C-alpha positions as a Markdown table, in Angstrom:
| # | Residue | x | y | z |
|---|---|---|---|---|
| 1 | Unk | -34.2 | -61.0 | 49.7 |
| 2 | Unk | -36.0 | -60.5 | 46.4 |
| 3 | Unk | -34.0 | -61.1 | 43.2 |
| 4 | Unk | -33.6 | -58.4 | 40.7 |
| 5 | Unk | -31.3 | -58.2 | 37.7 |
| 6 | Unk | -30.2 | -54.6 | 37.7 |
| 7 | Unk | -29.9 | -52.0 | 40.4 |
| 8 | Unk | -28.6 | -48.4 | 40.0 |
| 9 | Unk | -26.3 | -46.7 | 42.6 |
| 10 | Unk | -26.2 | -42.9 | 42.2 |
| 11 | Unk | -23.5 | -41.0 | 44.3 |
| 12 | Unk | -25.0 | -37.6 | 45.2 |
| 13 | Unk | -23.2 | -36.7 | 48.3 |
| 14 | Unk | -20.7 | -34.2 | 47.1 |
| 15 | Unk | -20.5 | -30.6 | 48.3 |
| 16 | Unk | -20.6 | -29.0 | 44.9 |
| 17 | Unk | -18.3 | -26.2 | 46.0 |
| 18 | Unk | -17.8 | -24.8 | 42.5 |
| 19 | Unk | -21.4 | -24.0 | 42.3 |
| 20 | Unk | -20.9 | -21.5 | 45.0 |
| 21 | Unk | -24.4 | -22.1 | 46.3 |
| 22 | Unk | -26.1 | -23.0 | 49.7 |
| 23 | Unk | -28.3 | -25.4 | 47.5 |
| 24 | Unk | -26.9 | -28.9 | 47.0 |
| 25 | Unk | -25.3 | -29.2 | 43.5 |
| 26 | Unk | -27.7 | -32.0 | 42.6 |
| 27 | Unk | -30.7 | -29.8 | 43.3 |
| 28 | Unk | -29.9 | -27.1 | 40.7 |
| 29 | Unk | -32.6 | -27.2 | 38.1 |
| 30 | Unk | -32.5 | -27.2 | 34.3 |
| 31 | Unk | -35.6 | -27.2 | 32.1 |
| 32 | Unk | -37.9 | -27.4 | 35.0 |
| 33 | Unk | -36.4 | -30.4 | 36.8 |
| 34 | Unk | -33.4 | -30.8 | 39.2 |
| 35 | Unk | -30.3 | -32.5 | 37.9 |
| 36 | Unk | -31.0 | -35.5 | 40.1 |
| 37 | Unk | -34.6 | -35.8 | 39.2 |
| 38 | Unk | -33.5 | -36.0 | 35.4 |
| 39 | Unk | -31.3 | -38.9 | 36.2 |
| 40 | Unk | -33.8 | -40.7 | 38.3 |
| 41 | Unk | -36.5 | -40.5 | 35.7 |
| 42 | Unk | -34.0 | -41.8 | 33.1 |
| 43 | Unk | -33.1 | -44.7 | 35.2 |
| 44 | Unk | -36.6 | -45.7 | 36.3 |
| 45 | Unk | -37.5 | -47.6 | 33.1 |
| 46 | Unk | -34.2 | -49.5 | 33.0 |
| 47 | Unk | -33.6 | -50.7 | 36.5 |
| 48 | Unk | -35.4 | -52.5 | 39.3 |
| 49 | Unk | -34.1 | -50.2 | 42.1 |
| 50 | Unk | -32.3 | -47.0 | 42.6 |
| 51 | Unk | -30.1 | -46.3 | 45.5 |
| 52 | Unk | -29.1 | -42.7 | 46.0 |
| 53 | Unk | -26.0 | -42.1 | 48.1 |
| 54 | Unk | -26.6 | -38.8 | 49.8 |
| 55 | Unk | -24.7 | -36.6 | 52.2 |
| 56 | Unk | -24.6 | -32.8 | 51.9 |
| 57 | Unk | -28.1 | -31.5 | 52.0 |
| 58 | Unk | -29.5 | -35.0 | 52.5 |
| 59 | Unk | -32.9 | -33.9 | 53.7 |
| 60 | Unk | -33.4 | -31.6 | 50.7 |
| 61 | Unk | -32.3 | -34.3 | 48.2 |
| 62 | Unk | -34.6 | -36.9 | 49.8 |
| 63 | Unk | -37.6 | -34.6 | 49.9 |
| 64 | Unk | -37.1 | -33.5 | 46.2 |
| 65 | Unk | -36.9 | -37.2 | 45.0 |
| 66 | Unk | -40.0 | -38.2 | 47.1 |
| 67 | Unk | -42.0 | -35.5 | 45.2 |
| 68 | Unk | -40.6 | -35.9 | 41.5 |
| 69 | Unk | -40.3 | -39.8 | 41.8 |
| 70 | Unk | -43.6 | -40.4 | 43.8 |
| 71 | Unk | -44.9 | -42.9 | 41.2 |
| 72 | Unk | -42.0 | -45.3 | 41.9 |
| 73 | Unk | -40.8 | -44.1 | 45.3 |
| 74 | Unk | -41.1 | -47.7 | 46.6 |
| 75 | Unk | -38.2 | -48.6 | 44.3 |
| 76 | Unk | -35.9 | -46.0 | 45.7 |
| 77 | Unk | -33.7 | -46.2 | 48.7 |
| 78 | Unk | -31.1 | -43.9 | 50.3 |
| 79 | Unk | -27.7 | -44.5 | 51.8 |
| 80 | Unk | -25.5 | -41.9 | 53.6 |
| 81 | Unk | -21.9 | -41.2 | 52.8 |
| 82 | Unk | -20.9 | -39.4 | 56.1 |
| 83 | Unk | -17.3 | -39.0 | 54.9 |
| 84 | Unk | -16.6 | -37.9 | 51.3 |
| 85 | Unk | -13.8 | -40.6 | 50.5 |
| 86 | Unk | -14.4 | -40.8 | 46.8 |
| 87 | Unk | -16.6 | -42.5 | 44.3 |
| 88 | Unk | -15.5 | -46.0 | 45.2 |
| 89 | Unk | -16.4 | -45.4 | 48.8 |
| 90 | Unk | -19.7 | -43.9 | 47.8 |
| 91 | Unk | -20.6 | -47.1 | 45.9 |
| 92 | Unk | -19.6 | -49.1 | 48.9 |
| 93 | Unk | -22.2 | -47.2 | 50.9 |
| 94 | Unk | -24.8 | -47.9 | 48.3 |
| 95 | Unk | -24.1 | -51.6 | 48.2 |
| 96 | Unk | -24.7 | -51.7 | 51.9 |
| 97 | Unk | -28.2 | -50.3 | 51.4 |
| 98 | Unk | -29.3 | -52.9 | 48.8 |
| 99 | Unk | -32.8 | -54.4 | 49.5 |
| 100 | Unk | -32.3 | -57.0 | 46.7 |
| 101 | Unk | -29.9 | -59.3 | 45.2 |
| 102 | Unk | -29.2 | -57.9 | 41.8 |
| 103 | Unk | -26.8 | -59.7 | 39.3 |
| 104 | Unk | -25.6 | -56.3 | 38.0 |
| 105 | Unk | -25.0 | -52.8 | 39.2 |
| 106 | Unk | -25.1 | -49.6 | 37.1 |
| 107 | Unk | -23.3 | -46.6 | 38.8 |
| 108 | Unk | -24.6 | -43.3 | 37.4 |
| 109 | Unk | -23.7 | -39.8 | 38.8 |
| 110 | Unk | -26.5 | -37.4 | 40.0 |
| 111 | Unk | -25.2 | -34.5 | 37.9 |
| 112 | Unk | -25.7 | -36.1 | 34.4 |
| 113 | Unk | -29.2 | -34.7 | 33.5 |
| 114 | Unk | -28.9 | -35.3 | 29.6 |
| 115 | Unk | -28.6 | -39.1 | 30.0 |
| 116 | Unk | -31.8 | -40.7 | 28.7 |
| 117 | Unk | -33.4 | -44.1 | 29.1 |
| 118 | Unk | -32.7 | -45.3 | 25.5 |
| 119 | Unk | -29.0 | -44.6 | 25.9 |
| 120 | Unk | -28.9 | -46.2 | 29.3 |
| 121 | Unk | -30.8 | -49.3 | 28.0 |
| 122 | Unk | -28.4 | -49.6 | 25.0 |
| 123 | Unk | -25.5 | -49.5 | 27.4 |
| 124 | Unk | -26.9 | -52.2 | 29.7 |
| 125 | Unk | -27.8 | -54.4 | 26.8 |
| 126 | Unk | -24.2 | -54.1 | 25.6 |
| 127 | Unk | -23.0 | -55.1 | 28.9 |
| 128 | Unk | -25.3 | -58.2 | 29.0 |
| 129 | Unk | -24.1 | -59.4 | 25.6 |
| 130 | Unk | -20.4 | -59.0 | 26.4 |
| 131 | Unk | -20.0 | -61.5 | 29.2 |
| 132 | Unk | -17.6 | -58.9 | 30.8 |
| 133 | Unk | -17.4 | -58.2 | 34.5 |
| 134 | Unk | -17.1 | -54.5 | 33.8 |
| 135 | Unk | -18.4 | -52.0 | 31.3 |
| 136 | Unk | -16.7 | -48.6 | 31.1 |
| 137 | Unk | -18.5 | -45.6 | 29.1 |
| 138 | Unk | -16.3 | -43.5 | 27.2 |
| 139 | Unk | -16.3 | -40.4 | 24.9 |
| 140 | Unk | -13.9 | -38.7 | 22.5 |
| 141 | Unk | -13.5 | -35.1 | 23.8 |
| 142 | Unk | -12.0 | -32.3 | 21.8 |
| 143 | Unk | -11.0 | -30.8 | 25.1 |
| 144 | Unk | -10.4 | -33.7 | 27.5 |
| 145 | Unk | -9.1 | -31.5 | 30.4 |
| 146 | Unk | -10.5 | -32.6 | 33.7 |
| 147 | Unk | -11.5 | -36.0 | 32.6 |
| 148 | Unk | -10.0 | -39.4 | 33.4 |
| 149 | Unk | -8.2 | -40.9 | 30.4 |
| 150 | Unk | -8.9 | -44.3 | 28.9 |
| 151 | Unk | -5.7 | -46.2 | 28.5 |
| 152 | Unk | -6.1 | -49.3 | 26.1 |
| 153 | Unk | -3.8 | -52.2 | 25.6 |
| 154 | Unk | -2.5 | -53.6 | 22.3 |
| 155 | Unk | -5.8 | -55.3 | 21.6 |
| 156 | Unk | -7.7 | -52.0 | 22.0 |
| 157 | Unk | -9.3 | -53.2 | 25.2 |
| 158 | Unk | -9.4 | -50.8 | 28.2 |
| 159 | Unk | -6.4 | -51.4 | 30.5 |
| 160 | Unk | -6.9 | -48.7 | 33.0 |
| 161 | Unk | -8.5 | -45.3 | 33.7 |
| 162 | Unk | -6.0 | -42.6 | 34.9 |
| 163 | Unk | -7.6 | -39.5 | 36.6 |
| 164 | Unk | -6.6 | -36.1 | 35.3 |
| 165 | Unk | -4.5 | -35.2 | 38.3 |
| 166 | Unk | -2.7 | -38.5 | 38.1 |
| 167 | Unk | -1.8 | -38.4 | 34.3 |
| 168 | Unk | 1.6 | -38.2 | 32.9 |
| 169 | Unk | 2.4 | -36.1 | 29.9 |
| 170 | Unk | 1.7 | -38.6 | 27.4 |
| 171 | Unk | -1.7 | -39.5 | 29.0 |
| 172 | Unk | -2.8 | -35.9 | 29.1 |
| 173 | Unk | -2.8 | -36.1 | 25.2 |
| 174 | Unk | -5.3 | -38.9 | 25.2 |
| 175 | Unk | -8.7 | -37.8 | 24.0 |
| 176 | Unk | -10.7 | -40.7 | 24.8 |
| 177 | Unk | -12.2 | -39.9 | 28.3 |
| 178 | Unk | -13.8 | -41.9 | 31.1 |
| 179 | Unk | -17.6 | -41.1 | 31.4 |
| 180 | Unk | -20.2 | -42.5 | 33.6 |
| 181 | Unk | -22.1 | -44.8 | 34.1 |
| 182 | Unk | -20.2 | -48.0 | 34.8 |
| 183 | Unk | -22.0 | -51.4 | 34.7 |
| 184 | Unk | -20.6 | -54.1 | 36.7 |
| 185 | Unk | -21.3 | -57.7 | 37.9 |
| 186 | Unk | -22.2 | -57.2 | 41.6 |
| 187 | Unk | -20.2 | -60.3 | 42.6 |
| 188 | Unk | -17.0 | -58.8 | 41.1 |
| 189 | Unk | -17.9 | -55.2 | 42.3 |
| 190 | Unk | -18.0 | -56.3 | 46.0 |
| 191 | Unk | -14.6 | -57.8 | 45.8 |
| 192 | Unk | -13.1 | -55.1 | 43.8 |
| 193 | Unk | -14.3 | -52.4 | 46.1 |
| 194 | Unk | -12.4 | -54.1 | 49.1 |
| 195 | Unk | -9.2 | -53.7 | 47.0 |
| 196 | Unk | -9.4 | -50.1 | 46.4 |
| 197 | Unk | -6.7 | -47.9 | 48.0 |
| 198 | Unk | -6.1 | -44.2 | 48.3 |
| 199 | Unk | -2.7 | -44.0 | 46.5 |
| 200 | Unk | -3.5 | -41.0 | 44.4 |
| 201 | Unk | -3.2 | -37.3 | 44.3 |
| 202 | Unk | -6.7 | -36.8 | 45.9 |
| 203 | Unk | -6.3 | -39.4 | 48.6 |
| 204 | Unk | -9.6 | -41.0 | 47.6 |
| 205 | Unk | -11.0 | -44.3 | 46.6 |
| 206 | Unk | -11.6 | -44.2 | 42.9 |
| 207 | Unk | -14.2 | -46.3 | 41.4 |
| 208 | Unk | -12.3 | -46.1 | 38.1 |
| 209 | Unk | -9.5 | -48.3 | 39.6 |
| 210 | Unk | -11.8 | -51.4 | 39.3 |
| 211 | Unk | -10.8 | -51.5 | 35.7 |
| 212 | Unk | -7.2 | -52.2 | 36.6 |
| 213 | Unk | -8.3 | -54.6 | 39.4 |
| 214 | Unk | -10.4 | -56.5 | 36.8 |
| 215 | Unk | -7.5 | -56.7 | 34.3 |
| 216 | Unk | -5.1 | -57.8 | 37.0 |
| 217 | Unk | -7.5 | -60.7 | 38.0 |
| 218 | Unk | -8.0 | -61.6 | 34.3 |
| 219 | Unk | -11.7 | -60.4 | 34.4 |
| 220 | Unk | -13.1 | -59.2 | 31.1 |
| 221 | Unk | -13.6 | -55.4 | 30.5 |
| 222 | Unk | -15.7 | -53.9 | 27.8 |
| 223 | Unk | -16.5 | -50.4 | 26.8 |
| 224 | Unk | -19.4 | -48.4 | 25.5 |
| 225 | Unk | -18.5 | -45.2 | 23.6 |
| 226 | Unk | -21.0 | -42.5 | 23.3 |
| 227 | Unk | -21.8 | -41.3 | 19.7 |
| 228 | Unk | -22.8 | -37.9 | 21.2 |
| 229 | Unk | -20.5 | -36.9 | 24.0 |
| 230 | Unk | -22.8 | -34.2 | 25.3 |
| 231 | Unk | -25.2 | -36.8 | 26.6 |
| 232 | Unk | -22.7 | -37.8 | 29.3 |
| 233 | Unk | -21.6 | -34.4 | 30.4 |
| 234 | Unk | -21.9 | -33.3 | 34.0 |
| 235 | Unk | -22.2 | -29.9 | 35.6 |
| 236 | Unk | -19.9 | -28.7 | 38.3 |
| 237 | Unk | -20.3 | -25.0 | 38.1 |
| 238 | Unk | -23.0 | -22.6 | 36.8 |
| 239 | Unk | -21.3 | -22.3 | 33.4 |
| 240 | Unk | -21.5 | -25.9 | 32.7 |
| 241 | Unk | -25.1 | -26.1 | 34.0 |
| 242 | Unk | -26.1 | -23.3 | 31.5 |
| 243 | Unk | -24.3 | -25.2 | 28.7 |
| 244 | Unk | -26.3 | -28.4 | 29.6 |
| 245 | Unk | -29.5 | -26.4 | 29.8 |
| 246 | Unk | -29.0 | -25.0 | 26.3 |
| 247 | Unk | -28.5 | -28.5 | 24.9 |
| 248 | Unk | -31.5 | -29.8 | 26.6 |
| 249 | Unk | -33.7 | -26.9 | 25.5 |
| 250 | Unk | -32.7 | -27.4 | 21.9 |
| 251 | Unk | -33.6 | -31.0 | 22.2 |
| 252 | Unk | -37.0 | -30.3 | 23.8 |
| 253 | Unk | -37.8 | -27.6 | 21.1 |
| 254 | Unk | -36.8 | -29.9 | 18.3 |
| 255 | Unk | -39.1 | -32.7 | 19.6 |
| 256 | Unk | -42.2 | -30.3 | 19.8 |
| 257 | Unk | -41.4 | -29.1 | 16.3 |
| 258 | Unk | -41.3 | -32.6 | 15.0 |
| 259 | Unk | -44.8 | -33.1 | 16.6 |
| 260 | Unk | -46.3 | -30.0 | 14.8 |
| 261 | Unk | -45.6 | -27.1 | 17.1 |
| 262 | Unk | -44.5 | -23.8 | 15.4 |
| 263 | Unk | -41.5 | -22.1 | 17.0 |
| 264 | Unk | -41.1 | -18.7 | 15.4 |
| 265 | Unk | -37.7 | -18.3 | 17.0 |
| 266 | Unk | -36.6 | -21.5 | 18.7 |
| 267 | Unk | -33.5 | -20.0 | 20.2 |
| 268 | Unk | -35.6 | -17.3 | 22.0 |
| 269 | Unk | -38.4 | -19.8 | 23.2 |
| 270 | Unk | -38.0 | -21.7 | 26.5 |
| 271 | Unk | -40.0 | -24.8 | 27.2 |
| 272 | Unk | -39.5 | -27.1 | 30.4 |
| 273 | Unk | -39.4 | -30.8 | 30.2 |
| 274 | Unk | -42.7 | -31.5 | 31.7 |
| 275 | Unk | -44.7 | -29.1 | 29.4 |
| 276 | Unk | -47.2 | -30.6 | 27.0 |
| 277 | Unk | -48.0 | -28.9 | 23.7 |
| 278 | Unk | -50.5 | -30.1 | 21.1 |
| 279 | Unk | -49.9 | -29.8 | 17.2 |
| 280 | Unk | -50.7 | -26.6 | 15.6 |
| 281 | Unk | -49.8 | -24.3 | 18.5 |
| 282 | Unk | -47.8 | -21.3 | 17.7 |
| 283 | Unk | -45.0 | -20.0 | 20.1 |
| 284 | Unk | -43.8 | -16.5 | 19.5 |
| 285 | Unk | -40.6 | -15.3 | 20.6 |
| 286 | Unk | -39.9 | -14.7 | 24.2 |
| 287 | Unk | -42.4 | -17.4 | 25.3 |
| 288 | Unk | -41.5 | -19.2 | 28.5 |
| 289 | Unk | -43.5 | -22.4 | 29.4 |
| 290 | Unk | -42.7 | -23.8 | 32.7 |
| 291 | Unk | -43.7 | -26.7 | 35.1 |
| 292 | Unk | -46.7 | -28.8 | 34.2 |
| 293 | Unk | -48.2 | -26.4 | 31.7 |
| 294 | Unk | -50.4 | -27.8 | 28.9 |
| 295 | Unk | -51.3 | -25.9 | 25.8 |
| 296 | Unk | -54.1 | -27.2 | 23.4 |
| 297 | Unk | -54.2 | -27.1 | 19.6 |
| 298 | Unk | -54.6 | -23.8 | 17.7 |
| 299 | Unk | -53.4 | -21.5 | 20.4 |
| 300 | Unk | -50.9 | -18.7 | 19.8 |
| 301 | Unk | -48.7 | -17.8 | 22.8 |
| 302 | Unk | -46.6 | -14.7 | 22.9 |
| 303 | Unk | -44.5 | -12.8 | 22.2 |
| 304 | Unk | -43.0 | -12.2 | 25.7 |
| 305 | Unk | -45.3 | -14.4 | 27.7 |
| 306 | Unk | -44.6 | -16.7 | 30.7 |
| 307 | Unk | -47.0 | -19.5 | 31.7 |
| 308 | Unk | -46.4 | -21.6 | 34.7 |
| 309 | Unk | -48.2 | -24.8 | 35.9 |
| 310 | Unk | -51.3 | -23.8 | 33.8 |
| 311 | Unk | -53.8 | -25.3 | 31.4 |
| 312 | Unk | -54.5 | -23.3 | 28.1 |
| 313 | Unk | -57.4 | -24.5 | 26.0 |
| 314 | Unk | -57.7 | -24.7 | 22.2 |
| 315 | Unk | -57.6 | -21.6 | 19.9 |
| 316 | Unk | -56.5 | -19.1 | 22.7 |
| 317 | Unk | -54.4 | -16.1 | 22.1 |
| 318 | Unk | -52.1 | -14.8 | 24.9 |
| 319 | Unk | -49.8 | -11.8 | 24.3 |
| 320 | Unk | -47.1 | -10.4 | 26.6 |
| 321 | Unk | -48.7 | -11.7 | 29.7 |
| 322 | Unk | -47.9 | -13.9 | 32.8 |
| 323 | Unk | -50.1 | -16.7 | 33.9 |
| 324 | Unk | -49.5 | -19.0 | 36.9 |
| 325 | Unk | -51.5 | -22.0 | 38.1 |
| 326 | Unk | -54.6 | -21.0 | 36.1 |
| 327 | Unk | -56.9 | -22.6 | 33.7 |
| 328 | Unk | -58.0 | -21.1 | 30.4 |
| 329 | Unk | -60.9 | -22.8 | 28.5 |
| 330 | Unk | -61.1 | -22.7 | 24.7 |
| 331 | Unk | -61.0 | -19.4 | 22.7 |
| 332 | Unk | -59.8 | -17.2 | 25.5 |
| 333 | Unk | -57.8 | -14.0 | 24.8 |
| 334 | Unk | -55.4 | -12.5 | 27.3 |
| 335 | Unk | -53.2 | -9.5 | 27.2 |
| 336 | Unk | -51.2 | -7.7 | 26.4 |
| 337 | Unk | -49.6 | -7.0 | 29.8 |
| 338 | Unk | -52.1 | -9.2 | 31.9 |
| 339 | Unk | -51.2 | -11.1 | 35.0 |
| 340 | Unk | -53.2 | -14.2 | 36.0 |
| 341 | Unk | -52.3 | -15.4 | 39.4 |
| 342 | Unk | -52.9 | -18.8 | 41.1 |
| 343 | Unk | -56.5 | -20.1 | 41.1 |
| 344 | Unk | -57.8 | -18.0 | 38.2 |
| 345 | Unk | -60.2 | -19.7 | 35.8 |
| 346 | Unk | -61.2 | -18.2 | 32.4 |
| 347 | Unk | -64.2 | -19.9 | 30.8 |
| 348 | Unk | -64.8 | -20.1 | 27.1 |
| 349 | Unk | -64.6 | -16.9 | 25.0 |
| 350 | Unk | -63.5 | -14.7 | 27.9 |
| 351 | Unk | -61.4 | -11.6 | 27.0 |
| 352 | Unk | -59.0 | -10.2 | 29.5 |
| 353 | Unk | -57.1 | -7.2 | 28.3 |
| 354 | Unk | -54.4 | -4.8 | 28.9 |
| 355 | Unk | -53.1 | -4.3 | 32.4 |
| 356 | Unk | -55.6 | -6.7 | 34.1 |
| 357 | Unk | -54.6 | -8.6 | 37.2 |
| 358 | Unk | -56.6 | -11.6 | 38.6 |
| 359 | Unk | -56.1 | -14.0 | 41.5 |
| 360 | Unk | -58.3 | -16.9 | 42.5 |
| 361 | Unk | -61.2 | -15.7 | 40.4 |
| 362 | Unk | -63.6 | -17.6 | 38.1 |
| 363 | Unk | -64.8 | -15.6 | 35.0 |
| 364 | Unk | -67.9 | -16.9 | 33.2 |
| 365 | Unk | -68.2 | -17.6 | 29.4 |
| 366 | Unk | -68.1 | -14.6 | 27.2 |
| 367 | Unk | -67.2 | -12.2 | 29.9 |
| 368 | Unk | -65.0 | -9.2 | 29.0 |
| 369 | Unk | -62.5 | -7.6 | 31.4 |
| 370 | Unk | -60.8 | -5.3 | 28.8 |
| 371 | Unk | -58.3 | -3.1 | 30.8 |
| 372 | Unk | -56.8 | -1.7 | 33.9 |
| 373 | Unk | -58.8 | -3.9 | 36.4 |
| 374 | Unk | -58.1 | -6.2 | 39.5 |
| 375 | Unk | -60.2 | -9.1 | 40.4 |
| 376 | Unk | -59.4 | -11.2 | 43.5 |
| 377 | Unk | -61.5 | -13.8 | 45.1 |
| 378 | Unk | -64.2 | -13.1 | 42.6 |
| 379 | Unk | -66.8 | -15.1 | 40.8 |
| 380 | Unk | -68.1 | -13.5 | 37.7 |
| 381 | Unk | -71.1 | -14.7 | 35.5 |
| 382 | Unk | -71.5 | -15.0 | 31.8 |
| 383 | Unk | -71.4 | -12.2 | 29.2 |
| 384 | Unk | -70.5 | -9.6 | 31.9 |
| 385 | Unk | -68.5 | -6.4 | 30.8 |
| 386 | Unk | -66.4 | -4.9 | 33.5 |
| 387 | Unk | -65.4 | -1.3 | 32.7 |
| 388 | Unk | -61.7 | 0.0 | 32.9 |
| 389 | Unk | -60.4 | 0.3 | 36.5 |
| 390 | Unk | -63.0 | -2.1 | 38.1 |
| 391 | Unk | -61.5 | -3.3 | 41.3 |
| 392 | Unk | -62.6 | -5.9 | 43.9 |
| 393 | Unk | -61.5 | -4.6 | 47.3 |
| 394 | Unk | -61.2 | -8.1 | 48.8 |
| 395 | Unk | -58.8 | -7.6 | 51.7 |
| 396 | Unk | -60.0 | -5.8 | 54.9 |
| 397 | Unk | -56.6 | -5.8 | 56.5 |
| 398 | Unk | -57.1 | -9.1 | 58.2 |
| 399 | Unk | -59.2 | -11.5 | 56.0 |
| 400 | Unk | -60.0 | -12.0 | 52.2 |
| 401 | Unk | -63.5 | -11.7 | 51.2 |
| 402 | Unk | -65.4 | -12.8 | 48.1 |
| 403 | Unk | -67.2 | -10.8 | 45.3 |
| 404 | Unk | -69.9 | -12.2 | 43.3 |
| 405 | Unk | -70.9 | -10.6 | 39.9 |
| 406 | Unk | -73.7 | -12.1 | 38.0 |
| 407 | Unk | -74.5 | -12.8 | 34.4 |
| 408 | Unk | -74.7 | -9.7 | 32.1 |
| 409 | Unk | -73.4 | -7.2 | 34.7 |
| 410 | Unk | -72.0 | -4.0 | 33.3 |
| 411 | Unk | -69.7 | -1.9 | 35.6 |
| 412 | Unk | -68.7 | 1.7 | 35.0 |
| 413 | Unk | -65.1 | 2.8 | 34.8 |
| 414 | Unk | -63.3 | 3.0 | 38.1 |
| 415 | Unk | -65.9 | 0.9 | 40.0 |
| 416 | Unk | -64.7 | -0.4 | 43.4 |
| 417 | Unk | -66.5 | -3.5 | 44.7 |
| 418 | Unk | -65.9 | -3.6 | 48.5 |
| 419 | Unk | -66.2 | -7.4 | 49.5 |
| 420 | Unk | -68.1 | -9.2 | 50.7 |
| 421 | Unk | -70.6 | -8.0 | 48.1 |
| 422 | Unk | -72.8 | -9.4 | 45.4 |
| 423 | Unk | -73.8 | -7.6 | 42.1 |
| 424 | Unk | -76.7 | -9.6 | 40.8 |
| 425 | Unk | -77.6 | -10.5 | 37.2 |
| 426 | Unk | -78.1 | -7.5 | 34.8 |
| 427 | Unk | -77.2 | -4.9 | 37.3 |
| 428 | Unk | -75.1 | -1.8 | 36.4 |
| 429 | Unk | -72.7 | 0.4 | 38.3 |
| 430 | Unk | -72.1 | 4.1 | 37.5 |
| 431 | Unk | -68.6 | 5.4 | 36.8 |
| 432 | Unk | -66.6 | 5.8 | 40.0 |
| 433 | Unk | -69.1 | 3.9 | 42.1 |
| 434 | Unk | -67.9 | 2.4 | 45.4 |
| 435 | Unk | -70.2 | -0.5 | 46.0 |
| 436 | Unk | -70.5 | -1.5 | 49.7 |
| 437 | Unk | -73.8 | -3.4 | 49.7 |
| 438 | Unk | -75.4 | -5.9 | 47.5 |
| 439 | Unk | -77.0 | -4.7 | 44.2 |
| 440 | Unk | -80.2 | -6.5 | 43.2 |
| 441 | Unk | -80.9 | -7.9 | 39.9 |
| 442 | Unk | -81.2 | -5.3 | 37.1 |
| 443 | Unk | -80.6 | -2.4 | 39.5 |
| 444 | Unk | -78.1 | 0.6 | 39.3 |
| 445 | Unk | -75.5 | 1.4 | 41.8 |
| 446 | Unk | -73.9 | 4.9 | 41.6 |
| 447 | Unk | -72.0 | 7.3 | 43.8 |
| 448 | Unk | -69.5 | 7.2 | 46.8 |
| 449 | Unk | -70.7 | 5.2 | 48.7 |
| 450 | Unk | -72.9 | 3.8 | 46.0 |
| 451 | Unk | -76.7 | 4.2 | 46.3 |
| 452 | Unk | -78.8 | 1.5 | 44.7 |
| 453 | Unk | -81.5 | 2.6 | 42.3 |
| 454 | Unk | -83.9 | -0.4 | 41.9 |
| 455 | Unk | -86.3 | 1.7 | 39.7 |
| 456 | Unk | -83.6 | 2.3 | 37.1 |
| 457 | Unk | -84.2 | 1.0 | 33.7 |
| 458 | Unk | -81.3 | -0.4 | 31.8 |
| 459 | Unk | -80.6 | 0.9 | 28.3 |
| 460 | Unk | -81.5 | -2.6 | 26.9 |
| 461 | Unk | -85.0 | -2.3 | 28.4 |
| 462 | Unk | -85.9 | 1.3 | 27.6 |
């Protein structure tokens, strides 16, 4: 076996019944990542290997982590907990799946998305310097209901952890609560797990009982107390998940503001964890930035705009619009009330106006699509001007077809381009034209179906 100093075991097999969802609890998202992905990405810089103990929805959990943790998937292993016999039993399953021989084990839960790498590293460093066998993480909670209570001895050392359902009246008044993670010497953990019993109200093997086992065998126990208890909070239902998401969104927004991004109304602006925003971007109220979106300097986004997995260049203005899986180069203006669907590319200085929809279309530099138009599977050249209501009829009931519009083309209002069709450079269409055949360079197409007039002279050349 290879030797490694620290391995994480993450129990993630619970049913999550309080979520009242067919989706496994650990796959519920906040700020663009699932809960289990948040904890995986926080652990990755700190540990050598991560073992996820899975059960309910195993295939979905494994598939999610193979995507979000692709860069370090070789350092991830999975163990199955077929019977839900408690946190101690889950850790046993995790130890059985070890592919290395670590000195220490950190046990973190899969529903603690606010934990970050710096806190985890600080905790592990505290354990290393303590010479203890067990580190317990704790927090002082205003409302401790539902948490295990920390019982300390006369020397202020953790004596035991008593779960909520097993507390007596005096213990329920304790405000210092047991949190996760635990950090333990592997050699001690393997022995302690074999001593766990199910003599409790839940009939489960509690990992928390290793503290009493350590004390009974004269092993040192230390503790790490969170300065900010919210970091260690988990989510068992939708309300708790929403509470955690609000905390995370506030942290994300604050970090962007520190880096030079203007939030006109931070409480009404929603930015996912993986979004990248350069300095001097302004986000107006109602802005929603999701997925792998990137916004370059000088752009103004919003109000009431949603951008998903898209790239927005410098000095763009996007108002009251929806953009998905699209690329906008510099100095592009969009909206209000535009919809850009997957595969749309807007080159520099393009203007897309009110009530315009695009899908899988490439729009050339300086082109204007001012209003009430639909472009699908289209390639448009530079400096074209498409009149109100211009539509590409790209679907024949069976297949999608392409439309090609050249440089400097001008279409009249309510033009329909029936694909596959090409309108060459400098061509015009008349109002209401239904174009069913190619239009040569500089020609005019007019009528229904459109007739092509190659002798026509454009206004610019008269």
